[in-house]
N, C-alpha and C positions, 0 to 999 in steps of 0.2 A: 346838950351834947353837941359837938362837934359837927359841923357841916359835912366832912368826910366820914364820921361815925353813921350820920343820919344817910348818906349815899350808899354807905357798905350794905345796910340793914337795911335797905330799901330792895337794893341788888338781890339780896341775899332770899329776902320776901316771893323777888318776882320769881328768882330760880326755883324755887320749891313750888310756888302756884304754877309754874307751869307745867312743871313735874305733875302733880294731882292732874290739871286739867287735862295733861296728855294720855294719863292713866286712863279717865275717866272718858276720854273723848275714844279712845280706843274699845272701848266697851259699851258705846252711848251715853255717856253719864253714870255706868254701873262699876262701881268696883266690885271685882268677882270676891267669891270665897274660898277657902284654900282649904285641902282636904289632905289628910294623911293618914297612915295607920297601918294595921296588919289587913291579909286578907288569907282567909282559911277555909278548905274546903272539906265538907262533910260528907260522907258515904253512906249508905242507907242502913247501915249498922253501928253508927258512932265512929268509923276510924275518921280520924282528921289530918291532915296534912297543909304544909304552907304552899299556897300557891305557887308553882314553878315558875319562872323567868319567862317573859314572852305572853303571861296574862295578860288581859286590856280590863281596866278597870273604869266605865264610865259613868256620868252622873248623866241623869235625864231627870226633864220635868215636860208634865204634858204631855208624856211619851218621844221629845226630842231630843235628842241628843246636844248636854249641855258640855260636853269635853272629854277628855280620857286620857288616862295615861296607862304605860305598857312599862309591866313591871319587871325592871334588871334585876333586883335583888332578892331571894325567892320568901316567900312571905311577908312583904309589904308593897305598899304603893306611895307616894307623893311627890311633890306637891302635883294633887289632881285642882286644876283651877275652873271653877263653875260661877258664872258663864265662860266660856275661852272664845267663843267667835264673836266676829261683829255682828250686832243687830239684835243678837239674843239677848234675851230680860229675864229674872227672875224676881216677883214680889218678894219682900221681905216676909217672911212667917210660910212662905207657902213651902209643900213637901218636897224634898228632892230625895228620888229613888237611885240605886246603884247597881248596875250589871256587871256581872264578872263573865266576861266569854261571852254575853249576851244572854247570861240568867241571872234571874232578880238575886239579889242578897235579900239577907234578912232584914236588916237593917236600913232607916232611912234617916234623913238630918232635914230639921226645920231651919230653912235656909237666913240667914243674916251678911247682909254686904258690907266685906271689908274683914270676916272673922277668920279666923286662922283655926280649921278643928279638927281635933285627931278623932276618926271614927274608924274603928278597927270593925273588918264585915267579914260576913262569914252567908257561904253559900251554900245551899244542900247537893251536892249532885248527885243526882237519879238517872241520868242520860247514859245511857250504854253506849260501850265504846264500840267499832266498828274495823271490820277486817275484811279482806281478801285473798285468795293466792292467786299472783300473777299469772297469767299464759305460759307456760313453759315453751319452751323452741329449741329445737324443732319437735314436732309432736310422736314424734318415733324416734327412741333414746336408745341409739348403740351400746351404751352401757348401762351396767348395773347401779352405776352412783352418779348420781346429778343435782345440781342446786335448785331447790325450791324456794322462791321468797313469797312474803308477803308485806302487804299494805297495809296499815295499820292506823286508826286514828280515834283521838278523844276530844269532846269538848274544853271538859275542866282540868281533873287531874293529870289526864295525860297515860297514856297506855303503858303499865307496868309490867304486862309478858303476855306474850302470844303462843298458843300450842294448836302444833300440827296434826291432824287428823289425816288417815288415807285408809283407803279399800281397795282391795284386790279382785278386778273380776266378779264385780256385785256384790262380795261377800259381806262381813261387817265391818263396820268401822272402827278403825284401832290408832290408840293415840301414838303419834310417833314420837315426840319430844316437846320441850316448852324453851321457847328463847325468851330470859328474861331481859333482853337488851336490844334496841334497834341496833344495825338494820336487822331485820325479821328474815333470816335468813337459816335453812336446813343444808344439810350435805346428806340426802335421802339415796338409803343403800338396797332397796329395790329386794325386802325381805324374801318375798316369794318366786324372786328370779324372774324370767320370761314372763308378760300379759300386762293386762291393761290395768292401771292405776288411778284412780281419782284421789282428790283433795280438797280439802275447806279447813278453815281455821277458825280460832275462837279467841279473842281477846279478853283479857282482862285488865279495869284499869286500876289506880293507886290506891283506892278506897274501896275496890271490892265488888265494882260493877260487874258483871260476865255477860257477855255477847252471846245472843241464843244462837244455836245450831242453825245452820240454813236448810232451807230445803232439799237443797240439791249439791252436787258439786262446783266448788268455784273453778278449777281446772284439772286435765286429765293429761294423760302421755302414754305411751305403750313401752312397753320395754321388750326389745328386740336384740339379744342378743347371741345366742344358740338358736333365733328362730328367723322366720321372714314376717317382714310387715310391710303395712303402706298405709297411708292415712290420707284420705283424699275430701278434699273443702268443695260443697254445693252451697251456692247463693242462695240459691230459693227452686221450688219444686211446687206444683198445683196439681190438682187433681185432672185439668186437662190433659194435660201432656206429661208421660212416665220422663222419669229422668234415668238416662244411659250411661255408665259409671263405667269406664274402660279402664282395667287395672293391668293391662297386658303391659304398659310400661317398666312395672315392675318385674326386674330380672326372678324367675323360678318360680314366683308366686302360682299357685295350682288357679286360683282364678282369675278369669279371662275378663269378666264383665258383669256387671249389673244392671237389673233395668227394676227399675222401684216405682211401684203404680202407688199413690197418696189419698187417703180420703180428704185431706185438711192441708191447706196451703200453710207451709212451712218455709223458715229461711235459717241463714245460717247453720247449716246441717253438716255435720263431720263424720265420717264413715271411717271405722280404721278397721283393716282384716291384717290378722296376723295367725301365721301358719306352723303347726307344729308335727314333727314327726311321734312325737309321744304322746299320751294321753297327757292334756292337764290336768292337775294335781285337785283342783276342787271336780271332776266329772268322777262321780263314783263309780261306772263302772264303763268299761272298755265297749265300743261298739259292735254290732253282730256283723260275724265274719274279716274277712283279712281288711284290714286298714291299711289306706295307703296313705292319707294325711289326716290331720285335725285342723278346723277352720275355726277361728273366732271372730264373727265381727260386731262391732261394736258403735253404737251409735252416741253421738250427741244434738240435742235440739230434735228428736226425730223419737217418737214413743212407738210402743206396738198398735195403740188406738189410734195413731194419723198413717198407719200400713193398711194398704187395703191386699197388696200382693208382690211377692219379690222373686225375680229369674234370677236365677246364679248358674252361669255359664263358667264352665272350669276345663283342665286339660290332666290329662293323667300319661306317663310317662309308656311307651308301647314294652320299652323293655323291663319297666317293672312288671308288668301284666304275664310276659312271657315267663320271668323268671320265678314268679310266683303260681305260676301255671293257672291264671284267673282269667275265667269267661269272661272278656269286654260286655257281654250283653246281661250280667249280672251288677254292673256298677250301679251302686246304688249312693244317693244324698242322704244323710242321715240327720235329723234335728234333735238337739237333747231338750227333753223340756225337763225344767227345773221345779216345776211343780207336785211331781212327781217321779223327779230322776229315772225316767226311762227314756228311750230311744224310739225318735219315730221314722220310718222309712218314708221317701218322697219318688211318686214315677220321676225314672232318669232317663233320658235319650242319648241314643248317639247321634248327634249334628254334622260329626265331620272329623276328616284324620289327615294328617303327612307322615313325612317319614318317620318323626320324631314322637309324635302324641296320639291321642285319640281326645275328640274334644264331646263334651256333655253339657247337659242343660235340664235341672229342674226349677217348678215353679214351687215356692213354699210361704205360707203364711207372713212370714217375719224373721228377723234375726234373731242368734242365737250363738250356740256351738255345735258346729257341723263334723260328722267324719264322714269321709269318700271312702265305701267299701267296696269290696266284691267276694264272688265265691269262689272257692277254688275246685279247679277239675279234676276231680278223684277219678283216676280211669281204670275200673279195676282191672289187676293183672291175669294173663291168659295163663291158669294154671295147669301144668300138663298132666295126663293122668297120672293118679297114682300122688300128686302132690296134696297141698293144704295152703288155704287164703287165711291169711292171718291180717286185719285191720288193726290199727290201734289210734283210739284219739282222744281227748281231753275236753272236757267242758267247767267254767265256762269259758275259759281262757285256754288259749293254744300254746303249749309246751312242748319241750323236748321229750322226746321218749326213745326208751328203748329196750330190745331184746336182747336177751341172754348177756346184758353190758356193753353190747354193742347199739352204738348209737344209729337210730332209724331218719331222726332228723324231726321238723317240728310239725306236730300234727295236724291234719288227719296223714296216714301213711298208710299203707296197703301192699301186700309181698307174697309169693308165692313161696311156700319153707317145706319142708318134709315133713310127713308124718312124727310125732313125736311130742314132748313135754317142754315147752319155753316157760321162761320168768320175764314178766312186762314189766318194767320200772319206769318213772316217771322225775322228768324233769324239775329243779324247783322254780317258782315263780313268787316274786317280791310280793307280801303283802297275802298271800294265801298259804296255807298247808298242804304240803306235797303229798297225793294220795299214797296207800302202801303199796308196794309190789305185788302182782296176781300173777299167780301159775295157772297157765292155761295147758290140758293136754288135744290135739287135735290128733284125727283122723285121716286116712286118704282120702282126697275129695273132698273135706269138711272145710267150710268158711265161719270165720269166727271173728266178732269183733270187741275188742277189751276197751271201755273207756275209764280215763279215770278221772273222777270227780273232785275238782280243787274247791276247798272252801276259804271266803274270805275271813282273814284274821281281824277283828274286831280291834279299832285303835283303843291305843291305852289313855285312858280317864284323863281329863285337865288334871296339870299339875303347877304349881306357881311357884316361882321364886323371886325374891327381891334384892335389886341390887343397885349400886352408882347415886347414895342419898345427896342431893344437892341441895345447897343451902344459901339463899343468896338473895341482897348483898348480906356479908354476915355482920355487919353493924350500919343500922340506922339509927335513925332520929326519932322520936316519940311519934305514935300516929302513921309511922310512914309502912310501906307494906316490904314484907318478906316473900319472895316464893321458896318454896318447898316442892321439891320435886324426887321422884323415886322410881327408877326402871323395874317394868315387871316382867316376867319371863314366863311363858306358857312351854315348859316342859315334857307336858304331854302329848298324847297324839290326837286328842277332839277339842273342841270348843268350849269355854267357860269364860267366867264371871269370878274375878278377884274383887273381894271385898279388901282395901285398904285404910288403916284407920292412921290419923294423924293426931298424937299424943304429945303436949306442951307444958313441962312439969308436972309430968305423972295423970294428967285429966286428959281421958280423949276430947279433942277440939272438933274434928271433922270425919268423916267415912264416905270417901269416893268408890263406886266399881267401877272395872274396866274389863270388859270382854274381848278374848283374845282368841284367835283361832289355834290349833294345832302346832306346836312350835314357832310361833308369832312371838314378838315383843312390844312394847309398849312402855308409854311415861304416865304416871297420875302425878297432878299438880295439883297444889295446895296454897293458895296466898291468905296470910295472915298479917296483922298489928298489933300493938302494945300499945299503952297508953302511959306506960309507967318504965322508969330507967330500970338495968336490970338484963343480966343473963339467962338465959329461956333454955331449958334443955329439951330439946326434939329426940322424940322415937317414934318411927314407923315400922311397926310389924319388928322389932330386933334390932333396925338401923338405927345410929344415934347418932346425934349433933347437937349443936348450939348455935344461937346467936344473941346477940347484945345490941340493946335499944340504949343509947346516950341522949341527955338534955341538949337541945340547937342552944348557942352560944345567944347572950342575953343581944336582942335590936336595940343599935343607939336611936333614943329618940328624936324627931324630925325637928332642924331648924328653922322657928319663924321667921321667914326672910323678910317678911313686913314690918312686924314688930322690932326687930333688930335693924332696918333702915332708919325706921322712925324714930329708935334710940340712938342713933350715929348723928340723925341730924338735929334734932333737939341738942345734943351735945356740941355740935358746931356753932347752933346756934348762942350756948352759952358761954361758950369760949370766946366767941367772937362780942358779945356783950362785956364779957367780963373785958376784954382785952381793951376795946375802947374805953372802958370806966377809967382803966388805970393810967391811960397815955394823955385822959382830960384833966 
């Protein structure tokens, strides 16, 4: 061999040795093993999906992280280098474990320094997703339409859908709808109008894990479009010092001050006061007497068990008292009892007055819905000699009354009339049957009272209609989740439960129940997946649709770069030898 050839071969060998030595030195004299392959996530019922982009696959030895790879193509990883970090060492023959987003995979590997290994990983996903409704701001909404947003997360497969639930004034929880894609947001339309609404959410991941319903609401707000409302935040309260809440800064709200005595220390309390002219729909019967206003007071982070007593101070316009012939000494604060659907009256005293208002105070055991009422002063007319007195009243509600077709006003009414025969009739009241007219004959100097008795009309039974079948996405890969939702409306007048059954290819898959108040609407959602290609027919109680499952494109095999590099080096060496042999 010529001297020049020997020099060239020596130079190339030195370069190769330097490269290998440099690689070994970077790993403290150990050549790593390279891993690549597929990553599949398996749900509790066998639903399998490809790991989403952003999933982190990590190799572990002896409980220590030996290197990781972040998935950039759904369902595949590689190359994962282990050990990757300077100073780490894995003895040949040792067992290497793998974790996917921190969850241990089902497969392991026996380590061989310098190997290039294709290892397909699967990981069982039993971790429930998590979600929470974000705080609604401002806490008092002056529109019946506002945005409700949810934050949701999942460790492995990712969040597939989120369902929003609400309840109105402490009633039954109702589904408002399902969002199948982030950002999780709804345009809430306040189905029951003005009042207090609470919210929570339930997330479902892409392989069928479903979040449990929380014990309490995540967020709340008060809708006040045709009513008045105020929200007051109290950082803390203790048994030693009563909390004094000033409400006078809210224009036209009848309550002026709340004094709250607590049995336990509480923090981050919110008190919402809402005022209605008409009886709230969820209250079964009206308060006794002439009603000035209905008040609803709800609390957050303050339970009935925390409260010792509450003193409510309020004001009433003198003009209302005089125009309705109310005796101000009969003004009473009444508290609604949800347990037995009755009103309880509490002693109420006059504490002051000015040119516009009388001011009152009452002490009660806690918060609820309240009614401010008073009694009408009935002054019997002075009946001239030879005349008769006719009084017309109604019960249990006060209604318009008529004598011989002439309106007398709202009951009770009392007048002097000539002796004779009269026909007394009564005006209609929504939700009640109208009493039949009565004929009464009065003699001179006779006093007679005619009372019309109204009977409440029972609401119509619950009746459900289904609408708006939504299937999304319409095309998915094998094992991927499809969300199927349908709207449910209770067109009856009472609350009830509707069972909704999902049928796929004429086979009943799942039945879910939804409870709705009379006139309320909600949404029922199902999540399904299929492991075979094809088009699947969907039927939900008469509503039909379909979705299609397609096979994923084949994943190209990984390129073993170390082996390729070795071939290139050997080819270069052989070419050099051949060249120098030719010129020799």
